[in-house]
FIROZA-317925 format. One record per residue (C-alpha): residue in three letters; chain; x, y, z. Coordinates in pm, whole numbers, always signed. Example, Ala and Ser with C-alpha at 12.3 -4.5 7.8 and 13.67 -1.06 7.14 Angstrom:
// residues 2
NODE rest kette     xx     yy     zz
NODE  ALA     A  +1230   -450   +780
NODE  SER     A  +1367   -106   +714
***
This chain:
// residues 166
NODE rest kette     xx     yy     zz
NODE  MET     A  -1563  -3701  -2197
NODE  SER     A  -1721  -3977  -1991
NODE  GLY     A  -1542  -4127  -1690
NODE  ARG     A  -1559  -4472  -1843
NODE  GLY     A  -1233  -4581  -2000
NODE  TYR     A  -1055  -4257  -1907
NODE  LYS     A   -698  -4329  -1799
NODE  LYS     A   -511  -4079  -1586
NODE  PRO     A   -135  -4134  -1614
NODE  THR     A    +35  -4167  -1278
NODE  THR     A   +388  -4226  -1148
NODE  VAL     A   +477  -4444   -851
NODE  GLU     A   +836  -4476   -728
NODE  GLY     A   +961  -4323  -1052
NODE  ARG     A   +777  -4576  -1268
NODE  ALA     A   +507  -4447  -1503
NODE  PHE     A   +169  -4620  -1530
NODE  GLU     A   -115  -4547  -1773
NODE  SER     A   -367  -4545  -1487
NODE  ILE     A   -409  -4606  -1116
NODE  SER     A   -566  -4943  -1193
NODE  ASP     A   -254  -5041  -1390
NODE  ALA     A    -43  -4949  -1087
NODE  CYS     A   -275  -5156   -866
NODE  ARG     A   -238  -5458  -1096
NODE  HIS     A   +141  -5417  -1095
NODE  TYR     A   +151  -5412   -711
NODE  GLY     A   -111  -5687   -680
NODE  LYS     A   -358  -5465   -498
NODE  ASN     A   -734  -5431   -527
NODE  TYR     A   -826  -5098   -693
NODE  ASP     A  -1126  -5031   -465
NODE  HIS     A   -919  -5100   -154
NODE  VAL     A   -640  -4865   -273
NODE  ARG     A   -897  -4597   -358
NODE  ARG     A  -1048  -4629     -7
NODE  LEU     A   -705  -4589   +153
NODE  VAL     A   -631  -4282    -62
NODE  ASN     A   -969  -4133    +32
NODE  THR     A   -882  -4174   +401
NODE  GLY     A   -568  -3965   +361
NODE  MET     A   -288  -4191   +236
NODE  THR     A    -86  -4101    -70
NODE  LEU     A   -112  -4337   -368
NODE  GLU     A   +239  -4473   -300
NODE  GLU     A   +155  -4538    +68
NODE  ALA     A   -168  -4713    -29
NODE  LEU     A     +7  -4935   -284
NODE  LYS     A   +283  -5030    -35
NODE  SER     A    +38  -5070   +254
NODE  LYS     A    +27  -5400   +437
NODE  LYS     A   -338  -5334   +528
NODE  LYS     A   -556  -5602   +383
NODE  ALA     A   -912  -5566   +270
NODE  LEU     A  -1151  -5739   +506
NODE  SER     A  -1252  -6074   +369
NODE  VAL     A  -1578  -6246   +446
NODE  GLN     A  -1627  -6622   +453
NODE  ILE     A  -1941  -6693   +251
NODE  PRO     A  -2138  -6987   +391
NODE  ALA     A  -2226  -7277   +157
NODE  PRO     A  -2428  -7319    -72
NODE  PHE     A  -2413  -6948   -166
NODE  SER     A  -2175  -6826   -434
NODE  SER     A  -2172  -6461   -328
NODE  ILE     A  -2276  -6224    -54
NODE  ALA     A  -2541  -6084   -289
NODE  ALA     A  -2699  -6431   -325
NODE  LEU     A  -2688  -6483    +51
NODE  ALA     A  -2842  -6140   +114
NODE  ARG     A  -3124  -6201   -137
NODE  ALA     A  -3205  -6535    +27
NODE  ALA     A  -3203  -6376   +374
NODE  GLY     A  -3406  -6076   +258
NODE  ILE     A  -3148  -5818   +367
NODE  SER     A  -2915  -5578   +187
NODE  ASP     A  -2568  -5683    +70
NODE  SER     A  -2395  -5443   +309
NODE  THR     A  -2600  -5566   +606
NODE  ALA     A  -2513  -5928   +524
NODE  ARG     A  -2142  -5843   +483
NODE  ASN     A  -2130  -5647   +810
NODE  ARG     A  -2307  -5921  +1002
NODE  LEU     A  -2068  -6186   +870
NODE  LEU     A  -1771  -5963   +960
NODE  ASN     A  -1916  -5932  +1311
NODE  GLY     A  -1926  -6310  +1355
NODE  TRP     A  -2291  -6389  +1282
NODE  THR     A  -2365  -6749  +1183
NODE  LYS     A  -2577  -6852   +884
NODE  ALA     A  -2863  -6944  +1119
NODE  GLN     A  -2849  -6598  +1279
NODE  LEU     A  -2851  -6431   +936
NODE  PHE     A  -3169  -6617   +841
NODE  GLY     A  -3338  -6546  +1175
NODE  LYS     A  -3338  -6910  +1288
NODE  ALA     A  -3119  -6825  +1587
NODE  PRO     A  -3108  -6508  +1796
NODE  PRO     A  -2839  -6254  +1698
NODE  PRO     A  -2522  -6248  +1908
NODE  ARG     A  -2556  -6061  +2234
NODE  ARG     A  -2406  -5718  +2248
NODE  LYS     A  -2173  -5639  +2531
NODE  LYS     A  -2329  -5376  +2752
NODE  ARG     A  -2095  -5098  +2850
NODE  LYS     A  -2131  -4984  +3207
NODE  GLY     A  -2044  -4635  +3312
NODE  GLU     A  -1769  -4587  +3561
NODE  ALA     A  -1883  -4476  +3908
NODE  PHE     A  -1739  -4149  +4038
NODE  THR     A  -1796  -3887  +4305
NODE  LEU     A  -1860  -3524  +4225
NODE  TYR     A  -1894  -3267  +4504
NODE  GLY     A  -1949  -3542  +4761
NODE  LYS     A  -2233  -3706  +4568
NODE  SER     A  -2181  -4053  +4425
NODE  HIS     A  -2288  -4115  +4062
NODE  THR     A  -2296  -4451  +3884
NODE  SER     A  -2217  -4293  +3545
NODE  ILE     A  -2177  -3963  +3365
NODE  ARG     A  -2532  -4004  +3237
NODE  SER     A  -2665  -4030  +3592
NODE  ALA     A  -2479  -3708  +3682
NODE  ILE     A  -2620  -3539  +3371
NODE  SER     A  -2969  -3640  +3477
NODE  TYR     A  -2914  -3531  +3839
NODE  TYR     A  -2777  -3187  +3751
NODE  GLY     A  -3012  -3129  +3456
NODE  ALA     A  -2723  -3089  +3216
NODE  ASN     A  -2734  -3115  +2838
NODE  MET     A  -2594  -3454  +2738
NODE  GLN     A  -2443  -3339  +2407
NODE  THR     A  -2273  -3043  +2573
NODE  VAL     A  -2126  -3256  +2851
NODE  PHE     A  -1986  -3521  +2616
NODE  ARG     A  -1852  -3256  +2375
NODE  LEU     A  -1670  -3075  +2659
NODE  LYS     A  -1539  -3406  +2793
NODE  LYS     A  -1408  -3489  +2445
NODE  GLN     A  -1234  -3149  +2444
NODE  GLY     A  -1045  -3256  +2757
NODE  LYS     A  -1236  -3066  +3026
NODE  SER     A  -1265  -3224  +3369
NODE  LEU     A  -1604  -3320  +3512
NODE  ASP     A  -1560  -3049  +3778
NODE  GLU     A  -1517  -2785  +3505
NODE  ILE     A  -1809  -2918  +3303
NODE  PHE     A  -2065  -2942  +3582
NODE  ALA     A  -1957  -2618  +3755
NODE  ARG     A  -2182  -2424  +3515
NODE  TYR     A  -2503  -2582  +3648
NODE  PRO     A  -2679  -2421  +3950
NODE  LEU     A  -2744  -2745  +4140
NODE  ALA     A  -2378  -2839  +4098
NODE  GLN     A  -2274  -2498  +4233
NODE  CYS     A  -2492  -2557  +4542
NODE  ASP     A  -2348  -2905  +4592
NODE  LYS     A  -1997  -2763  +4555
NODE  LEU     A  -2060  -2496  +4821
NODE  ILE     A  -2207  -2754  +5061
NODE  PHE     A  -1923  -2998  +4992
NODE  GLU     A  -1654  -2732  +5049
NODE  SER     A  -1820  -2605  +5368
NODE  LYS     A  -1826  -2960  +5507
NODE  LYS     A  -1455  -3003  +5431
NODE  ARG     A  -1367  -2713  +5663
***
């Protein structure tokens, strides 16, 4: 049996529907949007009652669709859609204007064992730590003291720092 035309009966709030798409039509929801919400962990009822709206993109004139705009710009549909969602202008899409500037994130300065570091990355570089390991341990909730204590240079700095405190 092919997937095309196959209808799986479903019940929502005690009301029977021939298919999920019938339920979507009844609730005035877009089938693809409901399917995406269900795939992210919502139940079908939650997705149909959800107030979340699908992201809409304003298509610049004279184009009738994102696909037409993307073809004219020489980029993929998804790239065009994402750029429009991120506030790109038509001129930026076609390369006639520079893309919007990204905001640079600066690391927060901190002191570890008496040494000042401008960011976690600078501390990683200084102590010769593995970047992935440090960020994974930080994500697990470990403190920077606990994370860097395993590196020999950090152990030396800690001993020197503690001896100076006395």
